[in-house]
C-alpha positions in Angstrom: 105.5 108.7 130.3 109.1 107.7 131.1 109.7 106.7 127.5 108.2 110.0 126.3 110.7 111.9 128.4 113.7 109.8 127.5 113.0 109.4 123.8 110.4 112.0 122.7 110.2 110.7 119.1 109.7 107.1 120.2 106.5 105.2 119.6 105.5 105.8 123.3 106.4 109.5 122.9 104.2 109.8 119.8 101.4 108.1 121.7 101.6 110.7 124.5 101.5 113.5 121.9 98.5 111.9 120.3 96.7 111.6 123.6 97.4 115.3 124.4 96.4 116.4 120.9 93.3 114.3 120.4 92.1 113.6 124.0 93.3 113.9 127.5 95.6 112.2 129.9 94.1 111.1 133.2 96.1 110.8 136.4 95.5 110.5 140.1 97.6 111.7 143.0 98.9 108.1 143.3 99.9 107.8 139.6 101.5 111.2 139.5 103.4 110.5 142.7 104.6 107.1 141.3 105.8 108.8 138.1 107.7 111.4 140.2 109.3 108.6 142.3 110.4 106.7 139.2 111.8 109.8 137.5 113.7 110.6 140.6 115.8 107.5 140.4 119.5 107.8 140.0 119.6 105.5 136.9 118.1 108.3 134.9 120.8 110.8 135.7 122.9 109.7 132.7 120.0 110.4 130.3 118.1 113.4 131.6 119.0 116.0 134.2 117.0 116.1 137.4 116.0 119.7 136.5 114.6 118.5 133.1 112.7 115.7 134.9 111.2 118.2 137.4 110.2 120.5 134.5 108.6 117.5 132.7 106.5 116.8 135.8 105.5 120.4 136.2 104.4 120.6 132.5 102.6 117.3 132.9 100.8 118.5 135.9 99.4 121.4 133.9 98.0 119.3 131.1 96.7 116.1 132.8 93.2 115.8 134.2 93.5 114.8 137.9 91.0 112.1 138.8 89.7 111.5 142.3 89.5 107.8 143.1 86.0 107.0 144.4 85.8 103.4 143.3 88.8 101.1 144.0 89.9 98.2 141.7 91.5 94.9 142.8 91.5 93.1 139.4 95.1 93.2 138.2 97.4 90.3 138.9 100.1 92.9 139.7 98.4 94.8 142.6 100.7 97.7 142.0 98.9 98.3 138.7 95.5 98.6 140.2 95.8 102.3 140.5 96.1 102.6 136.7 92.8 100.8 136.4 91.3 103.0 139.1 92.2 106.1 137.2 90.6 104.7 134.0 87.4 103.5 135.7 86.9 106.7 137.8 87.9 109.0 134.9 85.6 107.1 132.4 88.6 106.5 130.1 88.1 105.0 126.7 91.6 103.6 126.5 94.6 102.7 128.6 97.9 102.9 126.7 100.6 100.7 128.2 103.4 98.2 127.5 102.7 96.4 130.8 101.6 92.8 130.1 99.8 92.6 133.5 97.4 95.3 132.2 97.3 94.2 128.5 95.9 90.8 129.4 92.8 92.5 130.9 91.8 94.0 127.5 89.1 95.1 127.5 88.6 96.1 131.1 85.0 97.2 132.0 84.6 98.5 128.5 87.9 100.3 128.4 90.4 99.2 125.7 93.9 98.5 126.8 96.5 98.6 124.1 100.2 99.1 123.3 101.4 102.6 122.2 101.9 101.4 118.6 98.3 100.2 118.4 97.1 103.5 120.0 98.7 105.4 117.2 96.4 103.6 114.7 93.4 103.7 117.0 90.4 106.0 116.2 88.2 106.8 119.2 84.5 106.2 118.7 82.4 109.1 119.8 79.7 108.3 122.4 
């Protein structure tokens, strides 16, 4: 999501657009809060105004499907990434799109594909 905001036409940016156009983006309160915290960091001031970052979060909040976490996950070697897995499991996701190696090594995770944005751009979802 950060890459989408900073460089909209980047591969991650294109992957976000594909997810919006062809599926849905799942988030939880925890993942949305983490994104807001990351985007609030001073290091992004040189690239995107705080107003644009807030607007991005408002727009995102209108298009994502918020998932309640009923089943916790403790399987990622980076415990900070478990909430991503929780969203996927609780939201019955088909795919997790990430560049995070701690998540990528788990592919597939409980039947959920985990792939890089460039691979997602080539991916065709299989209907249930």
